[in-house]
N, C-alpha and C positions, 0 to 999 in steps of 0.2 A: 502416582508416585508419592511415596511417603518419605519425609525427611527424617533426620536423626532426632529431631525434637518433636516427633509426632505425638498427638494425643491419641488415646486409646478409645475415646468415646465415639460412638457411631452417630450418624445423622438420623434423627427421628423423623417419622413421616410428617409430624407437625411443623417441621422446619421448612418443608417444601413450599408452602404458600409464601413464607417470608422470603425465601430465595427468589421465587417468582416475582414478587413485588420489587425486590432489590434489582433484579436484572431488568425488569420493565422500566423502572425509574432511571436506571443508569443508561439504558439504551436510548431513552428519550433525550436525556441530557447530552449523551454522546452524539446523537444525530443532529441536535440543534447546534452543538459546538462545531461539528465537522462542516455542516452546511454554511454556517456563518463564516468560519475561517476560510473555507474554500471559495466562497463567493468573493470574499475580500481579496484572496490571492488571484482569483480570476480577473477582477477589476484592475488590480495592480499590474498584472501581466499584459492586459490590453493597453494600458497607458504606456508601459515600457516599450512594447513592440511597435506601437503606432508612432511614438514621438521621440524615443531616445536610443533604442537599441535595435540594430539590424540583425539579419540572419547570422552573420559571422560571430557577433557577440553572444547570441543565443547558443551557437555551436560550442563556444568555449565554456559557457556556463553548463551546457549539457554534459560535457566531458567531466568537469569538476564535480557536478552533482552525481554522476554515475559512480565515480570512484568513491565519493563520500558515502553513498548508499551501500555499496558493497562492504566498505569498512564498518559501517554502523551495524550491519547484519551480524557481525561477530565480535564487536568491540568489547563486549563484557563476557565473552566465552559462553553465553547462554545461561549463566548462573542466575541472572536476575529473575528468570521465570520461576525459580523456586519460591520467591516471595509470594507469587500468586498461587502456585500449584501445591506446595508442601502444606501438610496439615500442621497443627500446633501453633505456637506463638512465633511469628516470623522475626520478632525482635531478638530472639536467641541467636539466630544465625545471620541476621542482616548485616552486622559489622564485618563478618568474613566475606559476605557477598560484595559489600562495598569495596573492601580491600582488593579482592580479585578483579572487580570491574575496573577500578581506577588504575591498577597496575597494568592490566592488559591494554587499556585504552591509551595510556601514555606510551607504551611500547609500540603500539600500532602507529601512533602519530610520528614517533621518532623515525620509524622505518620509512613512512610515507614522505616525511620531510627530506630524507636523504635521497630517495629515488624519484622524487617528483619530476625533475627534468627529463629523466629517461622515460617515465610513464607517459608524460605529455607528448614526447616525441614519437613514441610507438603508436599512440592514438591519433597521430596526425595533427596535433595542435600544440606545437612547442610553446606558444604564448600562454598556454593554460598553466604552466608550472607555478607561477606566483599565485594564481587564483587557487590552485590546489592546496598550496601550503597554508593559505589563510583559511579557506573554507573548511579544511579538514581539522582545524582546531575544534570544530563541533564534535569530533570523535571523543576528545577528552571531556568536554562538557557533558556530552550525552552519557558517558560512562559514569560520571559523578552523580547524575540525576536518576540513574536507573533504580536505585533503592527507594527513594521517596516516591517516584512515579509508580513503582510496583506496589507500594502500600495503597496509593490512591486507587489503583486498578483492583486490588484484592478487596478493598472495602466498597467497591462500586461507587466511589466518590467522584462521579463524572461532573457534578456541579462545580466542585473545587477545581477539577482539571480544566473546565472551560475557562475559569478565571485565569489560570496559569497560561493557557494557550492564547487567550485574548491579549495578555500582556506581551507575550512573545511576538504575536502578529503585529501589534501596534508599533513596537519598537523596531522590529526587523524591517517592516515596510517603510517606516519613516526614514531610516538610515539608507535603505536601498534607493528610494526615490531621490533623496537629497544628493547622494553620490552620483547617481545616474544623470541627474540634471547638471551636475558639475563636470560631467565628462569622464567618469571613472570606468565606464564600460562594464565588462563582465565582473570586474573586481567589486562593483557595487553590490552584487548578489552575495559575494563572499563575506564582506564586512557586515552586511545586513543579517546574514545567517548567524554570524558569531555573536553579535549584540543580542539577537533574539534568543539564542541558546543560553547566554548568560542570564537573561531575564527569566527564562524558563527554569533554570536551576535554582535561582533564588526563590521563585514562586513555589516550586515543588517543596522546597525545604520549609517554607512558611505554611504550606497547606498540609504537610505531614511532619509536624515538629518532632525533633528528637531522632529522626531516622538517618541523618547524615553523620554517622558515627563509625569510625574505623575500628577494626578489631581482627583477631586471628585465632582460629581454632583449627589445628591440623586435621582432625577427624572430619569436621564439618567441611573443610576445604576439599578433602578427598571425595566426600560424598557429593558435594556441589559440582565438582569437575566431572565426576562420573555421570551426573544428571545432565549437565549443561553442554559439555563438548559436542555430543552428537547433535543436539539442537542447534548449536552454533554452526556446525558444519552444514546441516540441512538449510538453515537460514541463509548462510552465505551462498550456497548453491542456488536457492530460490531467488535471491537478489541478483545473482549473476545471470540467471535465466532472463530476468526482466530487463537487465541493463546491458547485456552483451551486444545487443543490436546497435546501441550508440557507439560502442567501441568498433564494431565492424564498419558502420557507416563512416566513422571518423578516419579509419585507416584505409578504407577501400575507395571512398568517394571524396569530393572536395568539401571545404568548410561551408560553402553555401548550401550544398545538399544536406550537410549535417544540421545546419540551422533550421532548415525546413522540416527535417525529420524530427528534431527535438520538439518543435512547436506542435507538430501533428501528434506525437506521442503524448505530450502534455495534455492536449485536448482530449485524447482518448482516455487519459487517466482521470478525467473529471468524475465519471460515475464510480470508478474504482475508489477514488479518494473520499467522495462524499458518502457512498453507501457502504462500501467494504470497510473503510477505516472506522466508521461509526460502529459497525457490527463487531469488528475485531477487538475493540476496546472492552467489550463485555463477553464476547463469545468464548474466549479461552477460559476465563474464570467460570463462566456458566457451564461449559462442557466439563470442566474439571470437577465440578460438584456433582455431575451426573455420571461420571466415569464408571462408578461401581454398579450401575444399573443399566445393562445393555438395552433393555426395552425403553427406558426413559431417555437414554442417550439418543437412540434412533429417532424417537418421536421429536425430541428437542432439535436434533440436527435437521430433520425434514422441515420442521416449522421455520427454523432460522433460514434455511436455504430458500424456502418458498417466499418468505418476506423479502430477502435480499434480491432474489431474481425478479420479483414483482416490481420492486422499486428501480431496478437497474435497466431492465430490458427497454422500457420506453425511451430512456435517455440515450442508450446506445443506438437504437433504431433511428431516432430523430437526428442524431449527429451523423450517422452513416448515410442516411438517405438524402440529407440536405447538406452534405459536406462542403461543396464549393460555395453556395450562397452564404452559408454560415461563416466560413472563414473570411470571405470577402467583406461581409457586413461587419464582423467583429474586429478583424485585424487589418483589413485593407487589402487592396489589389495585389501589392507586391508579395503577399504571403500565399497567394493562390496555389503555387506548386505543392504546398503542404497538404492541400485537400485531396490530392490524388492517392495518398497513402492512408487517409483517414478512415474510409469505410472498412478496410481490412483491419486497421488497428482497433476500431470499435468492436469488431468481432473478437479480437484478442482480449480486449478489456472485459468482455462478458465472460469469457472462459476463465480469465484470471480471478474474477470475483468468486466463482464457484470453487476453484482450486484453492484459493486462500482460506475459505471457510472449511474446506475438507482438511487442509493443512492443520488448522487449529484443532479440529476434532481429533485427528490422528495423534497430535502432540499430547492432547489431554488424556488419551487412553494408553499412552506409552508406546506407541508404534513408531519409535524414532528411526529404527533401521529401515522400515518401509519408506519413510520420508526421504532419507538419504538416497535410497535406491531410485525413487521416482525422480528426485531433483537431478541426480547425476545422469540418469538416462536422458532426461529432458535436455540438459546442457550439452551432452555429447552429440546428440542428434541435431540439436539446434544450430550449433556453430557452423558446420558445413552447409546447412540449408540456407543460413543467412548470407554466407560468403557467396554461394552460387546465385542467390537472389539479387545481391548487390551488383554482381558483375553483369547479370542479364537484364535486370529490370530497375536498377537504381533503388530509390527509397521505396517504390511500390513493390519491387521484388523482395526487399527485406521484410516488409509487412506481410506479404503473401507467404513467405517462408515461415514466419512466426505462426500464422494461423494454421498452416498445413501440419506442422509438427504438433501444435497444441491439440488440434482436433483429432488427428489420426493416431497419435501415440499417447499423449499425456492424459487426456480425459479417460480413455479406457483403463490405463494403469491406475489412476486415482480411484476409479470405480472398483477395481479389483481390490485395492488396499482397503477401501471402506467396507467392502463385502466381507473381507477377512476380519474386520473389526466389529462386525455385527450389524452393519447398515447395508441393507440389500439394494440392489440396483433398482428394483421396482419402487422402493421408497424414494429414491432420488428422482426417478422418472416422474412419479406422481407430483412431487414438489415443484418440478420445473415445467410440467405439461401446459398448464393454463397460461403462464407468462410467455412461454415460447410460441404458443398458438396466437396469443394476442399480438406478439411482436411481428409475426409473419403477416397478419392482417394489417397491422399498422404500417408496415413497410410498403405493402401494395398500395394502400390509400395515399401515403405521402408521395410516392413516385408518380401516381396517376394525377394527383392534384397539382403537383409542381409542374407537370407537363402542360396542363391546361391553364393554370392560374399565373405562372411565371414565378419570378424570384424577387419581386419587390418586397419591401418590409411588410406591408399589409398582407400581401399574398402569403408570405412565409408564416406570419402569425395565424392566418386562417387555416393554412395547410397543417401547421403543427397542432392547432386546437382540434381539428377534425380527426387527425390521426390519433391523438391522445384519447379522444372520446371513444373511438372504435376500440382502442386497446382496453380501456376501462370496462367497456361492455363485454369484451371477451374474457376478462379476468374475473368478473363478478361471480360466475358459477363456482370458482375455486376459493371463494373468500373464507369458507369454513376452515380450510387448512391454515390460513394465514392468521386466524385469531389466536390470542393467547401467547 
């Protein structure tokens, strides 16, 4: 996609190594950033779940977080991606992007503030109304930070982004813990998120100086909306797919079940957040630079998918095979019901990671209509499957419905969309073959050893180490694909 301020110069072959070094460096910083932040969030969650917040509070938090994520998916109408994707000097159209982003974010928050009691009631948690109104202030703050954050992504400045995220984490965690200790319950998450987002906005402005500047150009606004609205629609559908299960559980089951499900889903999101989030901070910018060369794009996507799957499969298999002992060890015995849904949700997490990378690739090559179609189909089929699953199997049935729809419907449709974009099914299969083979072997080893060694801490450590070693040995033959 080329913006109204596009340069006419073409990328020369000599620029390719420079791009490769930029992407490689950004990916390393992004991975370090994501791992450090997620480990910190993981530790904070353990403390909160063990000592201060019960399943009911986690359920309220899950409802508020779900609504926030859906709003964030479209709060800037998709126009901020132009900062990363369009050619030319982004400072020419950045003021118009900021104006559109801020206006739409404020409007969304105003609507949410008015309907918060009704939304909370429909989702089965009337007490979440106040938490919703506070936590969704992050929508406005996120809308303001989109432009400076977009400049950091465009420039592959993930080192500076890590400093910003570190500031966000420290302040939000401190506020959340202090309020939780003081007995604020789920509201501690809300105010912690707001304080962290204020810090992130200030940090982004300092890391990308001069980018928080409002302006308006009618022609630019028209072009930006034409570019962004389909992406915003696809993004909202994608976030709805991921979060509609929380809404179904909240409305169809009791608050206790919702709390268990939210914890299980959060655990299943560990590899998604660590691996996929790190990759997506550079994948869209990288795919965008390769979009004009189908052969280079196919090779780049295959390599990126291979690396992401190789890093994700062992985490997913480990948490799925050892779900009950891991949950009991980390969170305590009262959270054990969450472990029943975890193996299915880990399978879903693995599918999500591949689909999210495919999503970024399809956006980069301009196949927005395909994305909207895929996400809409996913959501339409998913909702009845989740409702039926909740009525017949509780939180386990919901997780199983997720996996069934994703594996039987969504993955084939994504493969078709990628094939039409020039990335053949065989290319995708080769990228995933060794990690999936290693995952199957690892799962068999873990289940066998757990049966004979038990679930003590030392036994779990030995079982996990043996399974990981087997996985590494299986993946080694495919290491050539993962290099570069």
